[in-house]
N, C-alpha and C positions, 0 to 999 in steps of 0.2 A: 730198035725203036720200041718194040713191045716191052722190053725190059725197062726202058726209061719211063714209058707211060705208067707202068705198074708201080714204079717207085714214086712217081709224082702223086698218084692217087693215094698211096699209103701215107705220104706226108700230109696231104690235104686232110685226110680223115683224122690223123693225130692232132692237127691244128684245130679242127672242129671240136674234137673231144676235150682238148685243153681249154678252149674258149667256153664250152658248156660248163666245165667244172668251175671256172672263175666267175660265172654269172651270179648276180645277187639272188637271195631267196624270194619266192613269190613268182618267179617266172617272168617278170617285167624287166626290160633292159633300159637303162637310162640312155638318153641321147648323148650326154657328155661322157667322156671317158673317165672311168673311175679306176684308181689304182688301189687294189685291195692288199692289205697287209697280212702276211701269214699269221695264223692263230697263235703260234708260239711267241711271236713278237709282242702281242698285246698283254701278256702276263707281266705283272710288276715283279721286278726282281726283289728278293727279300733284302731288308736293310742290313747293312753291315753292323756287326756288334760294335757298340761304342767302346771307345778306348777307356781304360781305367783312369779315373780322375782322382781328385783329393778324397781324403777320408770322410769329410763332411758330406759329400755327395753320396758316398757309399752307405752312410747311416740314415739317409732320407727314407728309404723304404721301411726301415724299422719304426721310424717316428710315425709314419702314416698308419702303420698297423696298430700302435698304441692308441692313436686317436680314434680309430674305428671301434676298438674295444671299449673306450670311454663313452663314445656316443651310444653304443649298444647298452651299456650298463645304465646310463642316464635315462634312456628310453624305457628300460625295464622298471626303473624306480618310478618314473612318471606314470607308467601303466598301473603299477601297484597302488600308487596314491589315488589314481582315478577309480580303481575298483573299491578302495576303502571308502571314498566319498560316495560312490554309487550305493554301496551296501548301507552306509549310514543314512543316506536319504531314503532308501527303501525301508529301513527299519523305522525311521521317524514317521514316514507316511503310513506304514502299517499300524503303528501304535496310535496315531492320531485318528485314522479312519475307523479303527476298531474300538475306539474309546466311546463309551456310552455314558449317559447321565447317571445310571444306577451305581457306577463306581464311586461317585462323590460321597455317597452315604451308605456304603456297604457295611461299615462298622458301627453305624448308629443304631440305637435301640428303637423298637417300634413305639409309635404313639398310642395313647389310650383314647377310647371314644369320648370320654368326658372332656378332655382338653381340646380335641379336634372338632367337637360338635358345632361350635359357632361358624366354622369356615364356610361350608356350603350355604348356610343361611345368609351370611354376610355377602357372599358372592351375588346372591339374588338382590340384596339391598343395593349393591353397586350397580347391577344391571337396571335397577329401577330408575337410574338417572337417564337412561336412554328412552324411556317411555314417559311422555308428559302426562298421560292419563293411565293410571294403573288399573282402572276399572275396564278399560278397553286396551289391553296390552298388545304390542306389536313385536316386541323383542324378547318376550318371556321365554324361558327354557322350555323346549317341547316336552310334553307329557306331564311336567310338574307345575309349569307356570311359576308365578311368584309365590310358591308355597312358603308359608310362615311369615309372609309380608302382608300386613294389613294396610290397605290404602288409607284408612282413616288415621293411621299412625304417622303419616308424613306431616311434620309440623312446618317445615320451611323447605322451599325448593329454589335454588339460585341457578339461573340460566346464563347463557352468554351475554344477554342484554344487561343482566344485573352485575356481572363481574368484569365485563369488558376484556381487556388483555392481561389481567392480573393473575388469573388462575382458571382452571377448568371448572365446569359446573359441579355442584354438590347438592346434597339434601341432608336434612336432619330428620331422623326417624325415631320414634319412641316405640320400643318393643315391650309392651306390657306383659306378654306371655313369658318372656325371658328376663324381664326387669333390666332393660338396657336402653340407654340413650345413645344413638348411633349417629355419627357424622360421616357420611360416605362420599368420596370424591371419585368422579369418573376418570377414565384413562385418557391417553393421548388421542386427539382427533387429527388424523393425518392430513385432512383437507383444510385445516384452519391454521392460519399463521400465528394466531395468538398463543397457541400452545407451544409452537416452536420458539417464540420469543422467551418464554419461561425457561426453556432448555438452553438457549444460547447465552443466557445471562449468567455465565460462569466461566471461570478459568481455574486451572489447577493451583490449589493453594490460595484461592482468592478470599475465602470466607472462613474465619476461625470462630468457633463457638464452643463454650464449655470445655475448654482444654483440648479440642480436636478440630477437625476440618469438616465442613458440610458443603453441600451444593448451594451456591449463592441464590440462584433463581428459585429453587424449591423452598428455601428458607423464607424468602420474601413473600412467596405465595402463601406459605403457612401463616406468616404474620398477618397478612391481609385478611385471611379467613377468620382468624381468631379475633382480630379487631372488630370484625362485623358481627361475630356470633358469640362472643364471650358472655354478653348479657343474656342472650337466649339460653345458652347452655346452663348458666348459673341459675336462672329462674326455673328451668326444668329440673335441675338437681334438687332445688329447694322444694318444688312442688311434689315430687315423687318420693323424696325421702332418701335415707342412707342405704336402703337396700338396692338401689339402682346403680349400675356401673356406667362409666363413661367410656364409650368405644369409638375409636377412630379407625377407619378402614378406607382403602382405595386400591385402585388397580393401575399398574404400570406407572405413568407419570403421577397419578393420584396417590400411589402407594408411598412414594418418596415424600409428598406433601403431608400425608397422614402421619408418617413416622416422625417428621420434624415437628408437626403440631403436638405430638405426644411428648416429645422432649421439652418443648416450650411449656406445656401445661404442667409437667412434672416439676420443672424448675420454678413455676409460678403458681403453685397450688393455693396460695392465699387469695388469688383472684377467684377461686372457686370454693370459697369457704373452707379452705384447708382440707380438701378432700384427701383421704388416704391414698397412698401410692398403689395399694392393692386394688383399688376400685378403678384404676385407669388402665386400659388395655388398647393395644393397636394390632391390627391384622393387615399386613402389607401383602397384597396378592400380586404375584409376578413382580417382585420389588425391584426398584431401581437402586443403583449404587449411589447413596446419598450422604453417607457419613464415614469418617475414618474408622479404623479397626478398634481403637480404644473406646470410642463411643458406641460402636456396634455391640461390643461385649458388655459395656457398662449398663446399657439399657435393655439387656436381654430378658430381664424379668418383667418388662411391660410391653415390649415390642415382639411380635411374632411374624415371621416372613414365611409365605407359602410359595413353593416352587414346584412346578409340574415338569417332571422328567428332564427334558433337554432344553428348557427355556433359555434363550440366549442372553436376555437382559441382565439377570443376576450374575452371569459369568463373564461379562464383557467389561474389562477394566478401563476401556477407552472412555473418555468423558462423553456424557450423553449428547452433547451438542455435536460431536463428530459422528456418532452412530446414526442419529435421525437426520443429520444433514446429508448423509450418503445412503439413505434408506433404499434407493433404487439399485445400488450395487452392494447390498448388504452381504451376500455370500462371499464376494471378493474381499470385503473388509474383514469378515470373520476369519477367513483363511490367513490373511496377513497378520491379524492379531494373534492367531494361534501360532504362526511361525515365529513371531517376535517373542511371545511369552515362553516358548520352548527353551530359549537360550538365556532367560532371565532367572536367576536363582531366587529361591524363596526368601533367603535372608535379606536380599536387596528389597524385596517387596515389603517385608516387615519393617525395614528401616526407613521407608519412605512414609512420613506421617501424613502426607497429602493424599495418598492413595485412598480411594473411596471403596466401600464394601456394602453389601446388602445388610440391612440392620437386624439386630436382635437374634432371638432364637429361630432356628430354621426348621421348617417342616417340608420334607421332600416326598412328593407323591411319585412313586415308581410304578410303571406299568408296562415297560418293555425290557426285554432281555437280549443278550448278545446272540446274534445269528438266529433270531427267531422273528417270524413275521407276525404282524398284528399286535393288538393290545391285550395284555393279560389282566387278570383281576388286580386292581391297584392296591398297593400297600403304602403306608405312611411311616416314615422314619423321622426322628427328631433328635436334635442335639444343639449345643452352643459351641460350634467349632471355632478354633482360633487358626490352626493351620488347615489348609484344604477347604477354605470357605468358598467353594464353587469357583476355583481358580482356573479351570480348564474349559475352554470353549469346545462344545461338542459339534462336530461336523456331521450333521444328519439332516434328513428331510423334514424333521419335526421341530427344528429350532425356533421357527416363527409360529407354527400352529400351536405349540405348547404355551405360547404367550397369551393366547386368546382367553378372555374371561369366560366365554361359554364353555370351553373345554375344561377349564379349571373347576367350574361349578359342577359339571357333569362327573368328572373323575373324582372329585372330593366327595360328592354325594355317594358314589359307588363305594368308595373306600370306607366311608362312615357306616354304611349299611353292612359291609362285610365285617368290620370291627365289632359292631353290635351283635351280629349273629354269632361270631366266634366267642364273644364274651358270654353270651347267654348259654352257649353250648358247653362251656367249661364247667367242670364239676367243682373245683375249689373256688372260693370267692376271689374277686379281683382285689388289687392293691387298694388299701383304704385311702380315702381322700386326704386325710391328714398326713399320712406317710408320703403320698405322692407330692404334696406341697413341700414337705420337708426335703424330698429328693430334688425338687426343682431349685430350692435355695442352695443346697449343697453343690449342685451342678453349676449354678451361677457363680458361686465362690471359686470353684475349681477352674472355671473358664477365666475368671479375673486373675487368679494366681498364675495360670498358664501364660496369659498375656504378659504378666510381669516377668515371668521366667524367660520368655523369648525376647525380652527387651523391646517390646512394642512401644514406640514413642508415646509419651503421655499416658501410659496405661495406668488405670486406677484400680486399687484393690480395696475391698471393704472389710473392716474388722468386725469382730463380734459385737462390739459396743455400738455399731451403726445399725444393728438390726432392731427394729421396733417391736413392741409387744404384739402387734397384730401380724407379724411375720413379713412386713414390708420393709424395704431398705430406706434408710434415712436420706434426706435431700443431699445432693452432692456438695462437697466443699472443695475449696481451692487446694488444700493440702491434705494428703492421704498418707497415713503411716503404714508401714509394711505389716502384713499379717504375720503373726507369730503363732507358735504352736500352743502357747498357754491359753489364749482366749478360746481356741478351738476345743481344747480339752474341757475347759469350763463350760462351754456350750453343750457338749455332749453330756456332762454330768447333770446339768440343769434339766435337760430333756429327759434323761433317765429318771430323775427324781419326780418330774411331772408325770411320767407314765406310771410310776409306782403309786403316786397319789391318786390318780384317776381310775386306774384299772387294777383288776385282780385276775388270777388265773383259776379256772375251774378244774374239775377232775381230768378232763381231756387235755389240759394245758393251753386252752384258748383264752384269749384276753376277754374279760367281761367288765363292763362299767360297774363301778361300785354303786350300791343302791343309794347311798347318801349323796353321791355326786351326780346321779342321773338327772335329777331335776334341774341342775345348774348348767348342764351342758346343752347347747343348742347346736344341732347338726343342720348345716345348710343343705 
């Protein structure tokens, strides 16, 4: 019995131990019986190797390998193209963001104080349009006021009530000190719709004039002013005599009107008692693009444009009606214009006869340099460019401030003072006035010939026979013959003969006027 009890107890313990081993993890036993599967039976048996099939199935892995290599090569090519595009965009952005206005005129020669002297004075005459009473000025330049502008010289003043919606206000001023009769037109008034109507009255290629294209609205405004003031200007020219010059000037919108008025007067000089072309001048301050390239070069002997550093208006080829119509998003517009012109070739620009440019001879006031803060002493450069005529929009913080007439007056006055100081400090004498005028004529002829060489549409060239005795060019004609080398050589010979007739050389080799001719020569 004892042996049987001992055997039963052993079996009972083995059963308990086996039950404990089969219990689920966590120590909690479910009320329902659970049959646990041994761990070995839960493992999946490896699949049997597939039986060899046809040859087409055996070549399938090779085909998938070639496709992977092709996808990898295509991805590498696309990545390479992406890097090329990124590098190109980075290079373009670097060139555009580091481009400054001084690069436009870096090859131009410096201007002389004699030819640049009227600019700051005429800036103050334009500013006089903003002050109804010059004896009590409110917008005069600080420190100088209206220096050189006599309030008694204002002959006529036209306000918005007088001109309505036809043109901006203007005034006629007689400068007895400098013997000039000045017609000055003010710039755009951003809060007046009448000025915008003048700008909007234009389409690309809408108005042809004198063998080229001009801004239609500006031409109508110029005609309106001349219809009102031709008699007044003619009477003033008769009263003050042949020593007085007829000067047209304006700022921004008024600069385009003044330039086109000059073209109209040059082509209709009989209305002004056949005034010589040399007595007609125009100074366009911060000029608008108002005439095609052939006209801009053709009238470079009478029209002078003044640009301050990074001014946006002379550089923007977009029509004026689009520029001022989007004045509140102007930085975005300038960026898009800059991006578009980057991919437009210069030859295509020359071939478009409807494309408008800043008029005449260019005077560029440079006062900032690359990677340098602040304004430096300004210097003035001048030329009659055909290529690179302010074709690049400058992305800088001064594109709009350099357009202000107050800044142009201030910097032009500084530049003039510096030029006069440097001229007085030089030991050798400056270039003679007669030689300077001769160089102006030669430069004008070279610009005309350059425009003809570049196949600028409707480009005109002047022959030596069209040069008058007083040094001014003849009235334009419908047909122009090509300039040859024979008249040029004849012109040089006649000039040398004139120099030998008027001058002689002393012991030091300097030119001295002959005694018998000294009384007949009048130096202005």
